N, CA, C and O atoms as a DFTB+ gen file, in Angstrom:
764 C
 N C O
     1  1       5.333      -5.634       2.437
     2  2       4.608      -5.754       1.555
     3  2       5.619      -6.055       0.288
     4  3       6.785      -5.664       0.323
     5  1       5.116      -6.731      -0.754
     6  2       6.030      -7.102      -1.865
     7  2       6.444      -5.752      -2.771
     8  3       5.790      -4.800      -2.344
     9  1       6.986      -5.508      -3.462
    10  2       7.560      -4.537      -4.473
    11  2       6.637      -4.724      -5.221
    12  3       6.050      -3.649      -5.091
    13  1       5.717      -5.627      -6.329
    14  2       4.790      -5.528      -6.996
    15  2       3.625      -4.863      -5.899
    16  3       2.712      -4.192      -6.382
    17  1       3.662      -4.977      -5.109
    18  2       2.130      -4.393      -4.558
    19  2       2.687      -2.789      -4.341
    20  3       1.816      -1.977      -4.656
    21  1       4.103      -2.103      -3.814
    22  2       4.161      -1.300      -3.548
    23  2       3.813      -0.268      -4.814
    24  3       3.042       0.692      -4.800
    25  1       4.738      -0.843      -6.058
    26  2       4.700      -0.518      -7.332
    27  2       3.456      -0.005      -7.980
    28  3       3.360       0.987      -8.703
    29  1       2.432      -0.910      -7.576
    30  2       0.977      -0.921      -7.453
    31  2       0.199       0.272      -7.260
    32  3      -0.382       1.049      -8.018
    33  1       0.378       0.172      -5.886
    34  2      -0.510       0.995      -4.513
    35  2       0.203       2.602      -5.758
    36  3      -0.469       3.361      -6.457
    37  1       1.668       2.560      -5.564
    38  2       1.835       3.853      -6.221
    39  2       1.804       4.711      -7.510
    40  3       2.102       5.860      -7.837
    41  1       1.216       3.407      -8.177
    42  2       0.649       3.861      -9.553
    43  2      -1.047       4.321      -9.507
    44  3      -1.565       5.327      -9.993
    45  1      -1.662       3.233      -8.766
    46  2      -2.846       3.574      -8.850
    47  2      -3.196       4.941      -8.214
    48  3      -3.885       5.792      -8.776
    49  1      -2.638       5.062      -6.961
    50  2      -2.644       6.590      -6.106
    51  2      -2.218       7.756      -6.867
    52  3      -2.628       8.856      -6.497
    53  1      -1.574       7.682      -7.716
    54  2      -0.964       8.892      -8.606
    55  2      -2.178       8.683      -9.825
    56  3      -2.443       9.755     -10.368
    57  1      -2.795       7.757     -10.242
    58  2      -3.664       7.253     -11.240
    59  2      -5.289       8.108     -10.965
    60  3      -5.918       8.764     -11.795
    61  1      -5.684       7.799      -9.401
    62  2      -6.861       7.897      -9.070
    63  2      -6.626       9.896      -8.513
    64  3      -7.406      10.830      -8.697
    65  1      -5.587       9.889      -7.998
    66  2      -5.791      11.576      -7.577
    67  2      -5.355      12.487      -9.331
    68  3      -5.549      13.689      -9.513
    69  1      -4.987      11.885      -9.993
    70  2      -4.659      12.547     -11.460
    71  2      -6.353      12.639     -12.162
    72  3      -6.869      13.655     -12.629
    73  1      -6.922      11.385     -12.070
    74  2      -8.304      11.569     -12.835
    75  2      -9.183      12.252     -11.889
    76  3     -10.285      12.512     -12.373
    77  1      -8.985      12.671     -10.500
    78  2      -9.902      13.685      -9.855
    79  2      -9.293      14.952     -10.083
    80  3      -9.795      15.821      -9.370
    81  1      -8.477      15.316     -10.755
    82  2      -7.663      16.677     -10.744
    83  2      -7.027      17.273      -9.584
    84  3      -6.814      18.482      -9.667
    85  1      -6.582      16.512      -8.222
    86  2      -6.303      17.002      -7.038
    87  2      -4.633      16.521      -7.018
    88  3      -4.048      15.496      -7.369
    89  1      -4.206      17.820      -6.418
    90  2      -3.047      18.339      -5.861
    91  2      -2.776      16.816      -4.643
    92  3      -3.546      16.026      -4.097
    93  1      -1.486      16.980      -4.649
    94  2      -1.169      16.319      -3.223
    95  2      -1.548      16.819      -2.235
    96  3      -1.766      16.060      -1.291
    97  1      -1.786      18.341      -2.047
    98  2      -2.258      18.983      -1.203
    99  2      -3.450      18.969      -0.380
   100  3      -3.727      19.203       0.796
   101  1      -4.343      18.435      -1.936
   102  2      -5.851      17.967      -1.912
   103  2      -5.838      16.408      -1.369
   104  3      -6.652      16.251      -0.459
   105  1      -5.391      15.689      -1.584
   106  2      -5.602      14.575      -1.135
   107  2      -4.837      13.886       0.010
   108  3      -5.051      12.775       0.495
   109  1      -3.646      15.032       0.420
   110  2      -3.563      15.227       1.819
   111  2      -4.630      15.742       3.186
   112  3      -4.929      15.278       4.286
   113  1      -4.982      16.983       2.374
   114  2      -6.187      17.257       3.715
   115  2      -7.222      16.173       3.296
   116  3      -7.518      15.597       4.343
   117  1      -7.982      15.566       2.157
   118  2      -8.834      14.780       2.070
   119  2      -8.459      13.617       3.117
   120  3      -9.319      13.281       3.931
   121  1      -7.293      13.041       3.119
   122  2      -7.495      11.675       3.513
   123  2      -6.422      11.442       5.194
   124  3      -6.255      10.407       5.839
   125  1      -5.861      12.899       5.467
   126  2      -5.548      13.351       6.659
   127  2      -4.349      12.486       6.789
   128  3      -4.248      11.792       7.801
   129  1      -3.205      12.445       5.649
   130  2      -1.834      11.420       5.580
   131  2      -1.068      12.586       4.852
   132  3      -1.310      13.274       3.860
   133  1      -0.085      12.518       5.727
   134  2       0.939      14.230       5.255
   135  2       1.467      13.797       3.934
   136  3       1.698      12.673       3.491
   137  1       1.604      15.052       3.394
   138  2       2.056      15.338       1.725
   139  2       3.246      14.566       1.991
   140  3       3.242      13.650       1.168
   141  1       4.051      14.500       2.578
   142  2       5.581      13.689       2.263
   143  2       5.376      12.508       2.625
   144  3       6.432      11.958       2.311
   145  1       4.660      11.665       3.123
   146  2       4.307      10.361       2.846
   147  2       3.454      10.048       1.372
   148  3       3.592       9.021       0.707
   149  1       2.483      11.269       1.016
   150  2       1.748      10.667      -0.197
   151  2       2.880      10.717      -1.667
   152  3       2.933      10.057      -2.705
   153  1       3.715      11.897      -1.079
   154  2       5.100      11.476      -2.037
   155  2       6.042      10.332      -2.183
   156  3       6.457       9.835      -3.230
   157  1       6.371       9.922      -0.661
   158  2       7.198       8.861      -1.032
   159  2       6.328       7.541      -1.383
   160  3       6.910       6.490      -1.650
   161  1       4.798       7.635      -1.375
   162  2       4.186       6.012      -1.397
   163  2       3.852       6.542      -2.880
   164  3       3.982       5.633      -3.700
   165  1       3.425       7.871      -3.493
   166  2       3.631       7.771      -5.295
   167  2       4.774       7.736      -5.868
   168  3       4.781       8.127      -7.035
   169  1       5.719       7.403      -5.437
   170  2       7.023       7.461      -5.859
   171  2       7.965       5.440      -5.332
   172  3       9.118       5.076      -5.561
   173  1       6.954       4.757      -4.715
   174  2       6.778       3.760      -4.229
   175  2       8.161       2.667      -3.622
   176  3       8.634       1.537      -3.736
   177  1       8.410       4.531      -2.635
   178  2       9.595       3.929      -1.800
   179  2       8.839       4.241      -0.542
   180  3       9.301       5.179       0.108
   181  1       7.687       3.601      -0.027
   182  2       7.165       3.433       1.252
   183  2       6.245       2.348       1.417
   184  3       5.533       1.800       0.575
   185  1       6.368       2.146       2.554
   186  2       5.541       0.746       2.887
   187  2       4.805       1.166       3.711
   188  3       5.085       1.168       4.910
   189  1       3.692       1.613       3.210
   190  2       2.081       1.981       4.514
   191  2       1.665       0.944       4.940
   192  3       1.473      -0.153       4.415
   193  1       1.490       1.432       6.198
   194  2       0.855       0.418       7.211
   195  2      -0.734       0.501       6.765
   196  3      -1.050       1.133       5.757
   197  1      -1.490      -0.024       7.395
   198  2      -3.161      -0.237       7.160
   199  2      -3.870       0.944       7.033
   200  3      -4.517       1.404       6.092
   201  1      -3.660       1.311       8.028
   202  2      -4.252       2.809       8.642
   203  2      -4.147       3.558       7.810
   204  3      -5.160       4.217       7.575
   205  1      -2.829       3.850       6.912
   206  2      -2.836       5.265       6.225
   207  2      -3.478       4.665       4.107
   208  3      -3.780       5.526       3.281
   209  1      -3.502       3.337       3.828
   210  2      -3.885       2.992       2.962
   211  2      -5.716       2.823       3.365
   212  3      -6.326       2.713       2.302
   213  1      -6.716       2.778       4.640
   214  2      -7.567       2.995       4.367
   215  2      -8.079       4.794       3.874
   216  3      -8.721       5.260       2.933
   217  1      -7.309       5.445       5.219
   218  2      -7.383       7.188       4.720
   219  2      -7.032       7.344       3.376
   220  3      -7.077       8.517       3.004
   221  1      -6.717       6.577       2.585
   222  2      -6.334       7.286       1.470
   223  2      -7.287       6.236       0.632
   224  3      -7.720       6.924      -0.292
   225  1      -7.782       5.021       0.513
   226  2      -8.939       4.182      -0.280
   227  2     -10.198       5.409       0.526
   228  3     -11.041       5.713      -0.318
   229  1     -10.384       5.923       1.531
   230  2     -11.509       6.116       1.354
   231  2     -11.395       7.609       1.313
   232  3     -12.390       8.237       1.675
   233  1     -10.301       8.295       0.914
   234  2     -10.770       9.913       0.261
   235  2     -11.060       9.433      -0.756
   236  3     -12.000      10.049      -1.260
   237  1     -10.551       8.196      -1.644
   238  2     -10.749       8.283      -3.081
   239  2     -12.243       7.598      -3.066
   240  3     -12.870       7.764      -4.112
   241  1     -12.640       7.152      -2.446
   242  2     -14.479       5.982      -2.367
   243  2     -13.538       5.032      -2.933
   244  3     -13.969       4.750      -4.051
   245  1     -12.386       4.360      -2.685
   246  2     -12.272       3.304      -3.522
   247  2     -12.271       1.917      -2.026
   248  3     -12.150       2.111      -0.816
   249  1     -12.437       0.749      -2.705
   250  2     -11.732      -0.188      -1.683
   251  2     -10.225      -0.614      -1.984
   252  3      -9.708      -0.515      -3.096
   253  1      -9.605      -1.091      -0.872
   254  2      -8.143      -0.869      -0.575
   255  2      -7.954      -1.594      -1.844
   256  3      -7.027      -1.055      -2.448
   257  1      -8.461      -2.631      -2.531
   258  2      -7.935      -3.818      -3.579
   259  2      -7.555      -2.656      -5.183
   260  3      -6.715      -2.798      -6.073
   261  1      -8.417      -1.768      -4.997
   262  2      -8.471      -0.695      -6.403
   263  2      -6.698       0.179      -6.361
   264  3      -6.065       0.714      -7.272
   265  1      -6.389      -0.001      -4.980
   266  2      -5.052       0.897      -4.227
   267  2      -4.055      -0.526      -5.222
   268  3      -3.029      -0.208      -5.823
   269  1      -4.481      -1.755      -5.233
   270  2      -3.014      -2.882      -4.972
   271  2      -3.890      -3.200      -6.545
   272  3      -3.246      -4.177      -6.927
   273  1      -4.600      -3.030      -7.279
   274  2      -4.889      -3.703      -8.579
   275  2      -3.813      -3.601      -9.731
   276  3      -3.838      -2.527     -10.332
   277  1      -3.042      -4.357     -10.075
   278  2      -2.347      -4.423     -10.713
   279  2      -2.578      -4.257     -12.402
   280  3      -1.684      -4.577     -13.186
   281  1      -3.456      -3.895     -12.707
   282  2      -4.007      -4.482     -13.939
   283  2      -5.366      -4.679     -14.736
   284  3      -6.241      -4.616     -13.872
   285  1      -5.887      -4.862     -15.826
   286  2      -7.220      -4.627     -15.909
   287  2      -7.396      -6.236     -16.161
   288  3      -6.843      -6.880     -17.053
   289  1      -8.372      -6.774     -15.082
   290  2      -8.810      -8.240     -14.854
   291  2      -8.947      -8.861     -15.826
   292  3      -8.507      -8.296     -16.827
   293  1      -9.575     -10.240     -16.048
   294  2     -10.149     -11.066     -16.634
   295  2     -11.349     -10.968     -16.079
   296  3     -11.762     -10.271     -15.153
   297  1     -12.036     -12.040     -17.007
   298  2     -13.638     -11.821     -16.694
   299  2     -13.687     -13.094     -15.068
   300  3     -14.691     -12.823     -14.407
   301  1     -13.214     -13.770     -14.700
   302  2     -12.893     -14.200     -13.821
   303  2     -11.533     -14.352     -12.712
   304  3     -10.549     -14.853     -13.256
   305  1     -11.329     -13.947     -11.076
   306  2     -10.357     -13.753     -10.984
   307  2      -9.791     -14.841      -9.652
   308  3      -9.448     -14.376      -8.565
   309  1      -9.773     -16.122      -9.917
   310  2      -9.283     -16.895      -8.769
   311  2      -8.390     -16.356      -7.658
   312  3      -7.380     -15.675      -7.834
   313  1      -8.874     -16.734      -6.538
   314  2      -7.771     -15.600      -5.512
   315  2      -7.319     -17.519      -4.740
   316  3      -8.045     -17.946      -3.842
   317  1      -6.281     -18.280      -5.190
   318  2      -5.689     -19.400      -4.704
   319  2      -5.894     -19.103      -3.264
   320  3      -6.434     -18.080      -2.843
   321  1      -5.322     -20.281      -2.385
   322  2      -6.065     -20.082      -0.784
   323  2      -4.206     -19.201      -0.649
   324  3      -3.411     -19.154      -1.587
   325  1      -4.029     -18.787       0.362
   326  2      -3.012     -17.941       0.788
   327  2      -2.436     -16.670       0.179
   328  3      -1.472     -16.053       0.635
   329  1      -3.244     -16.304      -1.065
   330  2      -2.668     -15.548      -1.856
   331  2      -2.949     -13.738      -1.569
   332  3      -2.416     -12.735      -2.045
   333  1      -3.997     -13.942      -0.605
   334  2      -3.828     -12.647       0.062
   335  2      -3.266     -11.638       0.034
   336  3      -2.530     -11.798      -0.940
   337  1      -3.023     -10.427       0.510
   338  2      -2.014      -9.422       0.728
   339  2      -2.268      -9.253       2.402
   340  3      -3.382      -8.955       2.835
   341  1      -1.410      -9.419       3.051
   342  2      -1.353      -9.258       4.471
   343  2      -1.007      -7.925       4.673
   344  3       0.128      -7.455       4.596
   345  1      -2.356      -7.160       5.015
   346  2      -1.824      -5.982       5.360
   347  2      -2.337      -5.473       7.173
   348  3      -2.895      -4.429       7.511
   349  1      -1.918      -6.584       8.011
   350  2      -2.266      -5.964       9.309
   351  2      -1.450      -7.738      10.417
   352  3      -1.696      -8.925      10.204
   353  1      -0.851      -7.333      11.110
   354  2       0.066      -8.395      11.480
   355  2       0.139      -7.944      13.023
   356  3       0.624      -6.955      13.572
   357  1      -0.765      -9.446      13.648
   358  2      -0.734      -8.988      15.685
   359  2       0.043      -8.966      15.650
   360  3       0.676      -8.920      14.596
   361  1       0.551      -8.983      16.826
   362  2       1.988      -9.084      17.955
   363  2       2.102     -10.431      18.259
   364  3       3.248     -10.815      18.495
   365  1       1.069     -11.377      18.322
   366  2       1.363     -12.738      18.781
   367  2       1.136     -13.513      17.303
   368  3       1.286     -14.735      17.301
   369  1       0.895     -13.057      16.453
   370  2       0.906     -14.285      14.953
   371  2      -0.352     -14.098      14.481
   372  3      -0.617     -14.972      13.656
   373  1      -1.359     -13.226      14.676
   374  2      -2.669     -12.695      13.660
   375  2      -1.896     -12.438      12.623
   376  3      -0.679     -12.486      12.447
   377  1      -2.828     -12.150      11.946
   378  2      -3.148     -11.656      10.257
   379  2      -4.210     -11.027       9.890
   380  3      -5.260     -11.365      10.437
   381  1      -4.230     -10.407       9.307
   382  2      -5.362      -9.400       8.327
   383  2      -4.926      -9.676       6.902
   384  3      -3.718      -9.532       6.711
   385  1      -5.711     -10.068       5.794
   386  2      -5.551     -10.231       4.603
   387  2      -6.464     -10.122       4.111
   388  3      -7.441     -10.860       4.240
   389  1      -6.298      -8.470       2.920
   390  2      -7.268      -8.755       1.947
   391  2      -7.265      -9.861       0.931
   392  3      -6.188     -10.232       0.466
   393  1      -8.356     -10.394       0.565
   394  2      -8.274     -11.341      -0.419
   395  2      -8.711     -11.046      -1.843
   396  3      -8.117     -11.513      -2.815
   397  1      -9.962     -10.114      -1.946
   398  2     -10.188      -9.463      -2.914
   399  2     -11.468      -8.473      -2.723
   400  3     -12.150      -8.493      -1.699
   401  1     -11.781      -7.388      -4.097
   402  2     -12.793      -7.016      -3.706
   403  2     -13.550      -6.405      -4.949
   404  3     -13.766      -7.370      -5.682
   405  1     -13.915      -5.581      -5.373
   406  2     -14.756      -4.529      -6.336
   407  2     -14.665      -3.129      -5.947
   408  3     -14.500      -2.695      -4.807
   409  1     -14.820      -2.323      -7.285
   410  2     -14.689      -0.962      -7.114
   411  2     -16.459      -0.432      -7.815
   412  3     -16.865       0.688      -7.507
   413  1     -17.096      -1.094      -8.469
   414  2     -18.491      -0.836      -9.253
   415  2     -19.347      -2.141      -8.199
   416  3     -18.991      -3.174      -7.633
   417  1     -20.719      -1.319      -8.369
   418  2     -21.199      -0.046      -7.890
   419  2     -20.628       0.817      -6.819
   420  3     -20.393       2.023      -6.882
   421  1     -20.424      -0.096      -5.716
   422  2     -19.786       0.506      -4.688
   423  2     -18.438      -0.307      -4.307
   424  3     -18.534      -1.499      -4.600
   425  1     -17.279       0.041      -3.757
   426  2     -16.257      -0.146      -3.182
   427  2     -16.570      -1.875      -2.139
   428  3     -17.217      -1.817      -1.093
   429  1     -16.120      -2.954      -2.549
   430  2     -16.509      -3.947      -1.346
   431  2     -14.967      -4.829      -1.508
   432  3     -14.419      -5.164      -2.558
   433  1     -14.543      -5.042      -0.209
   434  2     -13.437      -5.651       0.176
   435  2     -14.022      -6.790       0.826
   436  3     -15.072      -7.064       1.407
   437  1     -12.895      -7.377       0.494
   438  2     -13.217      -9.442       0.995
   439  2     -12.263      -9.709       2.203
   440  3     -11.279     -10.212       1.662
   441  1     -12.139      -9.677       2.882
   442  2     -10.478      -9.589       4.202
   443  2     -10.721     -11.136       4.942
   444  3     -11.863     -11.571       5.093
   445  1      -9.967     -11.611       5.215
   446  2      -9.823     -13.513       5.721
   447  2      -9.043     -12.765       6.970
   448  3      -8.098     -12.036       6.668
   449  1      -9.394     -12.915       8.342
   450  2      -8.158     -12.432       9.349
   451  2      -8.646     -14.159      10.483
   452  3      -9.487     -15.057      10.527
   453  1      -7.200     -13.588      11.301
   454  2      -6.615     -14.803      11.750
   455  2      -6.486     -13.903      13.356
   456  3      -5.588     -13.061      13.384
   457  1      -7.319     -14.060      14.615
   458  2      -6.150     -13.368      15.212
   459  2      -6.226     -14.544      17.079
   460  3      -7.157     -15.094      17.667
   461  1      -4.751     -14.426      17.360
   462  2      -4.637     -14.934      18.817
   463  2      -5.011     -14.563      19.576
   464  3      -5.094     -13.336      19.517
   465  1      -5.416     -15.066      20.575
   466  2      -5.545     -14.666      22.119
   467  2      -4.749     -13.556      22.429
   468  3      -3.519     -13.548      22.364
   469  1      -5.743     -12.250      22.902
   470  2      -5.071     -11.293      23.223
   471  2      -4.687      -9.940      21.799
   472  3      -4.304      -8.772      21.865
   473  1      -4.989     -10.739      20.781
   474  2      -4.323      -9.260      19.987
   475  2      -6.104      -8.831      20.379
   476  3      -7.047      -9.344      20.983
   477  1      -5.766      -7.391      19.487
   478  2      -6.958      -6.257      19.138
   479  2      -6.147      -5.727      17.833
   480  3      -4.943      -5.625      17.595
   481  1      -7.197      -5.465      17.168
   482  2      -6.627      -4.203      16.045
   483  2      -7.983      -3.002      16.012
   484  3      -9.181      -3.195      15.804
   485  1      -7.386      -1.995      16.245
   486  2      -8.891      -0.696      16.159
   487  2      -8.496      -0.126      14.668
   488  3      -7.508      -0.072      13.935
   489  1     -10.066       0.320      14.673
   490  2      -9.709       0.761      13.057
   491  2     -10.538       2.226      13.568
   492  3     -11.278       2.102      14.544
   493  1     -10.411       3.698      12.876
   494  2     -10.381       4.093      12.933
   495  2     -11.979       4.474      11.803
   496  3     -12.191       3.979      10.696
   497  1     -12.876       5.476      12.553
   498  2     -14.031       5.620      10.971
   499  2     -13.372       5.824       9.798
   500  3     -12.417       6.540       9.500
   501  1     -14.296       4.794       8.968
   502  2     -14.090       4.929       7.704
   503  2     -15.020       5.969       6.851
   504  3     -15.842       6.768       7.299
   505  1     -14.690       5.753       5.641
   506  2     -15.691       6.963       4.942
   507  2     -16.942       7.074       5.444
   508  3     -17.312       6.054       6.024
   509  1     -18.021       8.307       5.411
   510  2     -19.725       8.264       5.734
   511  2     -20.043       7.065       4.548
   512  3     -19.558       6.967       3.421
   513  1     -21.078       6.166       5.262
   514  2     -21.761       5.289       4.685
   515  2     -21.231       3.822       4.543
   516  3     -21.663       2.945       3.795
   517  1     -20.023       3.749       5.581
   518  2     -19.187       2.701       4.976
   519  2     -19.829       1.178       5.838
   520  3     -19.887       1.186       7.068
   521  1     -20.126       0.354       5.304
   522  2     -20.782      -0.643       6.402
   523  2     -19.574      -2.129       6.472
   524  3     -18.795      -2.545       5.614
   525  1     -19.870      -2.620       7.880
   526  2     -19.387      -4.224       7.437
   527  2     -20.082      -5.447       8.080
   528  3     -21.074      -5.466       8.808
   529  1     -19.316      -6.457       7.631
   530  2     -19.952      -7.415       7.773
   531  2     -19.142      -8.571       7.958
   532  3     -18.359      -8.922       7.076
   533  1     -19.292      -9.345       9.292
   534  2     -18.607     -10.454      10.020
   535  2     -19.016     -11.429       9.753
   536  3     -20.200     -11.437       9.415
   537  1     -18.277     -12.708       9.767
   538  2     -19.059     -13.946      10.143
   539  2     -17.351     -14.583      10.588
   540  3     -16.242     -14.555      10.053
   541  1     -17.930     -15.124      11.847
   542  2     -16.768     -15.864      12.584
   543  2     -16.293     -17.594      12.135
   544  3     -17.196     -18.326      11.731
   545  1     -15.644     -17.845      12.182
   546  2     -15.518     -18.977      11.411
   547  2     -15.178     -19.925      12.808
   548  3     -16.018     -20.805      12.997
   549  1     -13.841     -19.851      14.008
   550  2     -13.519     -20.347      14.560
   551  2     -13.687     -19.385      16.148
   552  3     -14.300     -18.318      16.124
   553  1     -13.282     -19.735      17.010
   554  2     -13.625     -19.048      18.436
   555  2     -14.278     -18.369      18.637
   556  3     -15.438     -18.603      18.297
   557  1     -13.994     -17.208      19.256
   558  2     -14.611     -15.562      19.666
   559  2     -14.153     -14.489      19.505
   560  3     -13.104     -14.242      20.100
   561  1     -14.696     -13.561      18.736
   562  2     -14.557     -12.242      18.137
   563  2     -15.352     -11.272      19.063
   564  3     -16.544     -11.501      19.265
   565  1     -14.631     -10.006      19.736
   566  2     -15.133      -9.169      20.342
   567  2     -15.221      -8.141      19.096
   568  3     -14.519      -8.351      18.107
   569  1     -15.966      -7.185      19.145
   570  2     -16.536      -6.337      18.293
   571  2     -17.106      -5.099      18.849
   572  3     -18.292      -4.984      19.159
   573  1     -15.900      -3.847      19.004
   574  2     -16.865      -2.945      19.534
   575  2     -16.832      -1.554      18.395
   576  3     -15.832      -1.258      17.741
   577  1     -18.205      -0.779      18.337
   578  2     -18.620       0.233      17.627
   579  2     -18.587       1.727      18.711
   580  3     -19.416       1.972      19.588
   581  1     -17.950       2.178      18.512
   582  2     -18.884       3.341      18.917
   583  2     -18.867       3.142      20.762
   584  3     -19.670       3.716      21.497
   585  1     -17.917       2.334      21.178
   586  2     -17.491       1.899      22.817
   587  2     -18.710       1.222      23.005
   588  3     -18.990       1.300      24.201
   589  1     -20.026       0.257      22.051
   590  2     -20.843      -0.405      22.235
   591  2     -19.992      -2.226      21.893
   592  3     -20.117      -2.419      20.684
   593  1     -19.514      -3.022      22.324
   594  2     -19.126      -4.340      22.252
   595  2     -20.109      -5.082      22.292
   596  3     -21.167      -4.842      22.875
   597  1     -19.775      -6.234      21.551
   598  2     -20.471      -7.693      21.390
   599  2     -19.576      -8.733      21.025
   600  3     -18.611      -8.636      20.266
   601  1     -19.999      -9.786      21.661
   602  2     -18.858     -10.908      21.007
   603  2     -19.898     -11.991      20.489
   604  3     -21.018     -12.446      20.720
   605  1     -18.844     -12.108      19.667
   606  2     -19.699     -12.945      18.317
   607  2     -18.864     -14.458      18.193
   608  3     -17.643     -14.458      18.034
   609  1     -19.568     -15.609      18.274
   610  2     -19.176     -17.259      18.203
   611  2     -19.242     -17.339      17.099
   612  3     -19.463     -16.491      16.235
   613  1     -19.007     -18.621      17.048
   614  2     -18.070     -19.724      15.874
   615  2     -19.962     -19.932      15.168
   616  3     -21.033     -20.287      15.660
   617  1     -19.459     -19.442      13.720
   618  2     -21.174     -19.344      12.616
   619  2     -22.094     -18.660      13.318
   620  3     -23.269     -19.020      13.385
   621  1     -21.480     -17.300      14.069
   622  2     -22.116     -16.615      14.361
   623  2     -21.826     -15.322      13.261
   624  3     -20.838     -15.575      12.572
   625  1     -22.510     -13.885      12.909
   626  2     -22.051     -12.455      11.802
   627  2     -22.387     -12.001      12.207
   628  3     -22.767     -12.251      13.351
   629  1     -22.511     -11.129      11.720
   630  2     -23.096      -9.313      12.503
   631  2     -22.745      -8.288      10.984
   632  3     -22.045      -8.362       9.974
   633  1     -23.666      -7.412      11.572
   634  2     -23.248      -6.141      10.225
   635  2     -22.887      -5.066      11.276
   636  3     -23.148      -5.097      12.478
   637  1     -22.062      -3.858      10.396
   638  2     -22.021      -2.986      11.639
   639  2     -21.936      -1.439      11.031
   640  3     -22.593      -1.198      10.018
   641  1     -21.433      -0.782      11.412
   642  2     -21.000       1.029      10.509
   643  2     -19.588       0.616      10.735
   644  3     -19.089       0.081      11.726
   645  1     -19.144       0.914       9.805
   646  2     -17.779       0.878       9.338
   647  2     -17.433       1.925       9.375
   648  3     -16.237       2.070       9.122
   649  1     -18.340       3.349       9.737
   650  2     -17.733       4.645       9.600
   651  2     -17.586       5.668      11.024
   652  3     -17.381       6.879      11.099
   653  1     -17.794       4.572      12.151
   654  2     -17.377       4.749      13.165
   655  2     -16.300       4.518      13.680
   656  3     -15.708       3.656      13.030
   657  1     -15.548       4.985      14.834
   658  2     -14.404       4.091      15.499
   659  2     -14.673       2.392      15.298
   660  3     -15.786       1.867      15.331
   661  1     -13.756       1.890      15.148
   662  2     -14.601       0.344      15.687
   663  2     -12.624      -0.736      16.030
   664  3     -11.427      -0.487      15.890
   665  1     -13.435      -1.811      16.475
   666  2     -12.133      -2.608      16.941
   667  2     -12.630      -4.525      16.778
   668  3     -13.595      -5.259      16.560
   669  1     -11.647      -4.535      16.977
   670  2     -11.924      -6.350      16.784
   671  2     -11.084      -6.572      17.648
   672  3     -10.068      -5.884      17.752
   673  1     -11.412      -7.765      18.573
   674  2     -10.307      -7.965      19.982
   675  2     -10.526      -9.980      19.854
   676  3     -11.642     -10.359      19.497
   677  1      -9.792     -10.719      20.060
   678  2      -9.629     -12.083      20.689
   679  2      -9.518     -11.994      21.716
   680  3      -8.376     -12.348      22.008
   681  1     -10.507     -11.468      23.239
   682  2     -10.950     -12.158      24.527
   683  2     -10.402     -13.184      24.962
   684  3      -9.729     -13.124      25.991
   685  1     -10.591     -14.506      24.183
   686  2     -10.535     -15.764      24.379
   687  2      -9.332     -16.019      24.650
   688  3      -8.354     -15.276      24.723
   689  1      -9.448     -17.100      24.794
   690  2      -8.485     -18.252      24.974
   691  2      -7.973     -19.220      24.399
   692  3      -7.204     -20.007      24.951
   693  1      -8.404     -19.291      23.002
   694  2      -7.788     -19.803      21.652
   695  2      -8.188     -18.830      20.562
   696  3      -9.010     -17.914      20.596
   697  1      -7.227     -19.352      19.372
   698  2      -7.197     -18.443      18.288
   699  2      -9.110     -18.130      17.405
   700  3     -10.203     -18.686      17.300
   701  1      -8.653     -17.337      17.143
   702  2     -10.359     -16.479      16.120
   703  2      -9.794     -16.529      14.788
   704  3      -8.806     -15.832      14.557
   705  1     -10.324     -17.312      13.817
   706  2     -10.665     -16.595      12.849
   707  2     -12.126     -16.509      11.932
   708  3     -12.926     -17.429      11.764
   709  1     -12.197     -15.331      11.483
   710  2     -13.558     -14.235      10.897
   711  2     -13.154     -14.120       9.449
   712  3     -11.977     -14.075       9.091
   713  1     -14.410     -14.066       8.457
   714  2     -14.201     -13.539       7.510
   715  2     -14.890     -11.704       7.178
   716  3     -16.069     -11.393       7.351
   717  1     -14.201     -11.107       6.873
   718  2     -15.440      -9.319       6.812
   719  2     -15.274      -8.822       5.503
   720  3     -14.292      -8.792       4.762
   721  1     -16.529      -8.408       5.361
   722  2     -16.631      -7.837       4.212
   723  2     -16.511      -6.109       4.351
   724  3     -16.877      -5.680       5.445
   725  1     -16.131      -5.291       3.551
   726  2     -16.133      -3.852       4.133
   727  2     -16.782      -3.523       2.537
   728  3     -16.250      -3.927       1.503
   729  1     -18.361      -2.495       2.610
   730  2     -18.561      -1.556       1.921
   731  2     -18.468      -0.460       2.125
   732  3     -18.911       0.088       3.134
   733  1     -17.662       0.293       0.889
   734  2     -17.428       1.409       1.112
   735  2     -18.309       2.282      -0.185
   736  3     -18.292       1.971      -1.375
   737  1     -19.074       3.469       0.453
   738  2     -19.867       3.658      -0.733
   739  2     -18.988       5.100      -1.785
   740  3     -18.190       5.785      -1.143
   741  1     -19.154       5.392      -3.032
   742  2     -18.073       6.008      -3.767
   743  2     -17.895       7.227      -3.367
   744  3     -18.864       7.610      -2.712
   745  1     -16.841       8.229      -3.507
   746  2     -17.079       9.397      -2.930
   747  2     -17.161      10.246      -3.908
   748  3     -16.481      10.044      -4.914
   749  1     -18.062      11.444      -3.815
   750  2     -17.941      12.360      -4.714
   751  2     -16.919      12.378      -5.379
   752  3     -15.804      12.433      -4.859
   753  1     -17.180      12.323      -6.992
   754  2     -15.530      12.642      -8.135
   755  2     -15.641      14.659      -8.147
   756  3     -15.085      15.278      -9.055
   757  1     -16.197      15.189      -7.344
   758  2     -16.093      16.878      -7.712
   759  2     -14.605      17.017      -7.014
   760  3     -14.209      16.491      -5.974
   761  1     -13.649      18.222      -8.258
   762  2     -12.556      18.737      -7.289
   763  2     -12.593      19.130      -6.104
   764  3     -11.561      19.497      -5.543
């Protein structure tokens, strides 16, 4: 991950924690991320994996894009091709890139994924009420939620519960490309 992204994450995690009046211990308890990892993350000395970032953003009730946000946004923000932040890399060259998102009125993230044959990405359950939308552009994608698997073909879409354990897999013989939208409900702001 680029230094600018790590600096933004450090600043935004500190700010979100501070605005809620949470201690590092409170964030650790709410997110399931150790206090040590949070300390190094807030100091910009950690290169967190996708699972860690998801647990932290879920604890705050924010989309990942809010943790990566570098400042006050202009009224329109184009996202040129190839400039998303790659937060997942498969063993065979696949990628999961966070393209853009918003936090108000609910957190929404737009992702573009490419999975090579045989690659899989598993995810823990996100915050309660999280929903996901998937649209397959090319190839086939097998999506499993709570043990129920469905294969989605090119041009097909699906909606699913993101607040249950789930995974995405390319079990076919050719690359799969898809876009996903994650909708994260706001977390309560109480201390």
